[in-house]
C-alpha positions in Angstrom: 0.0 0.0 0.0 2.7 2.5 1.0 4.6 1.7 -2.2 1.6 2.7 -4.3 1.8 6.1 -2.7 5.5 6.2 -3.2 5.0 5.6 -6.9 2.3 8.3 -7.1 4.6 10.7 -5.3 7.4 10.0 -7.7 5.0 10.6 -10.7 3.8 13.9 -9.1 7.3 15.0 -8.5 8.2 14.2 -12.1 5.9 16.8 -13.5 8.3 19.3 -14.9 6.6 22.6 -14.1 9.5 24.6 -15.2 9.5 23.1 -18.7 5.6 23.5 -18.9 5.7 27.3 -17.8 8.7 27.9 -20.1 6.8 26.4 -23.0 3.8 28.7 -22.4 6.2 31.6 -22.7 7.9 30.1 -25.8 11.2 29.4 -24.1 13.3 26.3 -23.5 15.0 26.4 -20.0 17.3 23.6 -21.0 19.1 25.7 -23.6 19.3 29.0 -21.6 20.7 30.2 -18.4 22.0 27.4 -16.3 20.1 24.8 -18.2 18.1 23.9 -15.0 14.4 23.5 -15.1 13.8 25.0 -11.7 12.4 28.3 -10.5 15.7 30.2 -10.3 16.5 29.6 -13.9 12.9 30.4 -15.0 13.2 33.6 -13.1 16.5 34.5 -14.8 15.5 33.4 -18.3 11.9 34.4 -18.5 11.0 36.7 -15.6 9.4 37.0 -12.1 6.0 35.7 -13.2 7.5 32.5 -14.7 9.8 32.1 -11.7 6.9 32.4 -9.3 4.7 30.0 -11.3 7.5 27.4 -11.4 8.2 27.8 -7.7 4.5 27.4 -6.8 4.0 24.4 -9.1 7.1 22.6 -7.7 6.1 23.3 -4.1 2.6 22.2 -4.7 3.6 18.8 -6.2 5.7 18.0 -3.1 2.9 19.1 -0.8 0.2 17.2 -2.8 2.2 14.0 -2.8 2.7 14.2 1.0 -0.9 15.2 1.8 -2.4 12.3 -0.3 -0.1 9.8 1.5 -0.7 11.3 5.0 -4.5 11.2 4.5 -4.8 7.7 3.1 -1.8 5.8 4.6 -0.5 7.7 7.6 2.7 9.5 8.7 5.3 7.1 7.5 3.7 7.0 4.1 3.9 10.7 4.1 7.5 10.7 4.9 8.3 8.2 2.1 6.1 10.2 -0.3 8.2 13.4 0.5 11.4 11.6 -0.5 9.8 10.1 -3.5 8.4 13.4 -4.8 11.9 15.0 -4.5 13.4 12.0 -6.4 10.8 12.5 -9.0 11.6 16.2 -9.3 15.4 15.5 -9.4 15.1 12.6 -11.9 11.7 13.0 -13.7 10.4 10.2 -15.8 8.7 12.9 -17.9 11.8 14.8 -18.7 14.4 12.0 -19.5 15.5 12.0 -15.8 17.0 15.5 -16.2 15.2 17.5 -13.4 15.8 20.4 -11.1 17.6 20.6 -7.8 14.7 19.8 -5.5 14.5 22.9 -3.3 10.9 24.0 -3.9 9.6 20.4 -4.0 11.4 19.6 -0.7 10.1 22.8 0.9 6.5 22.0 -0.2 6.8 18.5 1.1 8.1 19.7 4.4 5.4 22.3 4.8 2.8 19.6 4.3 4.5 17.0 6.6 5.9 19.2 9.4 4.5 22.8 8.9 6.6 24.5 11.6 9.9 22.9 10.4 8.8 23.7 6.8 8.2 27.4 7.7 11.6 27.5 9.5 13.4 26.0 6.5 11.6 28.5 4.1 12.4 31.4 6.4 16.1 30.5 6.5 16.2 30.2 2.7 14.5 33.7 2.4 16.8 35.4 4.9 20.0 34.0 3.4 18.7 34.9 -0.1 17.8 38.4 0.8 21.1 38.9 2.6 23.3 37.6 -0.2 21.0 37.6 -3.2 22.2 34.1 -4.1 19.5 31.4 -4.3 21.9 28.5 -3.9 23.3 29.9 -0.6 19.7 30.2 0.7 19.0 26.5 -0.2 22.3 25.3 1.3 21.8 27.2 4.5 18.1 26.0 4.9 19.0 22.3 4.2 22.1 22.4 6.4 19.8 23.6 9.2 17.1 21.1 8.5 18.6 17.9 10.1 19.8 20.0 13.1 16.3 21.4 13.7 14.8 17.9 13.3 17.3 16.4 15.8 16.6 19.1 18.4 12.8 19.4 17.9 11.8 15.8 16.8 14.6 13.7 18.4 12.5 10.5 18.5 10.9 10.8 15.1 13.2 8.5 13.3 11.5 8.5 9.9 11.7 12.3 9.9 15.3 12.3 11.0 16.2 10.0 8.1 14.2 12.1 5.7 15.9 15.3 6.8 19.4 13.9 6.2 18.2 12.5 2.8 16.8 15.9 1.7 19.9 17.6 2.8 22.1 15.1 1.0 20.1 15.5 -2.2 20.3 19.3 -2.0 24.1 19.2 -1.6 24.5 16.6 -4.4 22.4 18.6 -6.8 24.2 21.9 -5.8 27.7 20.5 -6.1 28.6 22.8 -9.1 27.1 25.8 -7.2 29.2 24.9 -4.2 32.3 25.0 -6.4 31.4 28.3 -7.8 30.6 29.7 -4.3 34.1 28.7 -3.1 35.7 30.3 -6.2 33.5 33.4 -5.7 31.9 32.9 -9.1 28.3 32.1 -8.2 25.8 34.4 -9.9 23.4 36.3 -7.7 20.5 38.6 -8.3 20.6 42.4 -8.3 18.6 44.3 -5.6 16.3 45.9 -8.2 
């Protein structure tokens, strides 16, 4: 039963909202900007509205996957669905396994699974982004903090602890090129306009 929700979560996570939004605007995110299909590249390549729509779509698919599993199969199914949705986003079956970096989908899943922790993660991302204007720094800060918050606040919730480390691991793996550029001082940010 749980694996059926896991499969559904993966399929939901695989919906490439960035590509869909870009197509509406007559653009191809894969051939422009960073080549990533996530909200940051949609924002850079197309503009604020496209970035916001991509962000919202990616967050909603993570949240939807978790809420379906939670309501029909319980908490542990919700945890597994969160991980499966992020895997779907990162390696989408509908986009030749070439997906985004999983930040928005992870945040959406966390907001549905553990709202206070999700809000805390989102807040850290926003604060770090506003301070430095670099999206990847916000993501890395938020998901570095995630396992620490979970260990402090939910120390006996082992499924959530495992999920928090998994999400952090996936964020760092998908941002490895960003990390190299940050170290070299070459990571692109957004202007304050």
